[in-house]
C-alpha positions as CSV (number, residue, x, y, z in Angstrom):
1,M,14.3,-24.3,43.2
2,L,12.6,-21.9,40.7
3,K,8.9,-21.6,40.7
4,R,6.9,-21.8,37.5
5,T,5.4,-18.5,36.3
6,R,1.7,-18.7,36.5
7,A,0.8,-15.3,35.0
8,V,2.2,-12.3,33.2
9,I,0.4,-8.9,33.2
10,F,0.8,-6.4,30.5
11,D,-0.2,-2.8,31.2
12,F,-0.2,-1.2,27.8
13,D,-2.6,1.6,28.7
14,G,-1.1,2.7,32.0
15,T,-3.8,1.4,34.2
16,L,-1.4,-0.2,36.7
17,A,1.7,1.9,36.4
18,K,2.4,5.5,35.2
19,V,4.7,5.5,32.2
20,D,6.2,8.8,31.1
21,L,6.4,7.9,27.4
22,D,5.0,10.4,24.9
23,F,3.9,8.0,22.1
24,A,2.9,10.9,19.9
25,V,6.4,12.3,20.0
26,M,7.9,8.8,19.5
27,R,5.8,8.3,16.5
28,A,6.6,11.7,15.1
29,R,10.3,11.0,15.4
30,V,10.0,7.7,13.6
31,V,7.9,9.4,10.9
32,E,10.6,12.1,10.5
33,L,13.2,9.3,10.1
34,A,11.1,7.4,7.6
35,T,10.6,10.6,5.6
36,A,14.3,11.5,5.7
37,M,15.2,8.0,4.5
38,G,12.6,8.1,1.6
39,A,9.6,6.3,2.9
40,A,6.4,8.2,2.7
41,E,4.0,7.9,5.7
42,E,1.0,5.6,5.4
43,P,-2.0,7.5,3.8
44,D,-4.3,7.9,6.9
45,G,-1.5,8.5,9.5
46,T,-3.0,6.2,12.2
47,L,-0.7,3.2,12.4
48,P,0.8,2.7,15.9
49,V,4.6,3.2,15.9
50,L,5.7,-0.4,15.7
51,E,3.4,-1.1,12.8
52,L,4.5,2.1,11.2
53,M,8.1,0.9,11.5
54,A,7.3,-2.4,9.9
55,A,5.4,-0.8,7.0
56,S,8.1,1.9,6.4
57,A,10.8,-0.7,6.5
58,G,8.9,-2.8,3.9
59,R,8.5,0.2,1.6
60,L,12.2,1.1,2.0
61,A,13.3,-2.5,1.3
62,Q,11.1,-2.6,-1.9
63,S,12.3,0.8,-3.2
64,H,15.9,0.9,-2.0
65,G,16.8,-2.7,-1.2
66,P,16.6,-4.9,2.0
67,G,19.6,-3.2,3.6
68,H,17.8,0.1,3.6
69,G,14.8,-1.4,5.4
70,D,17.0,-3.0,7.9
71,A,18.9,0.2,8.6
72,F,15.6,2.0,9.1
73,I,14.5,-0.6,11.7
74,R,17.8,-0.2,13.6
75,K,17.6,3.6,13.6
76,S,14.0,3.5,14.7
77,Q,14.8,1.2,17.5
78,K,17.6,3.5,18.6
79,I,15.1,6.4,18.8
80,I,12.7,4.4,20.9
81,R,15.3,3.0,23.2
82,A,16.6,6.6,23.8
83,M,13.0,7.7,24.7
84,E,12.5,4.8,27.1
85,R,15.4,5.7,29.3
């Protein structure tokens, strides 16, 4: 019989486990892709990478059509998955 999950712990800041992800490099690679695809970075440059992806996809969808925004998300996710391995 399966037991019911009573809690889930998220360790986003590395307090419980060491994670070898360089979020600055990850963000820089996504910014590079966004720029190459025609989406300028947000003005202050402080959005976390997932929010940056959403904002860039929205700008690309508005300026180049929905397919362009969707393609950006797919390519960005591929960059992130490769870094997570």
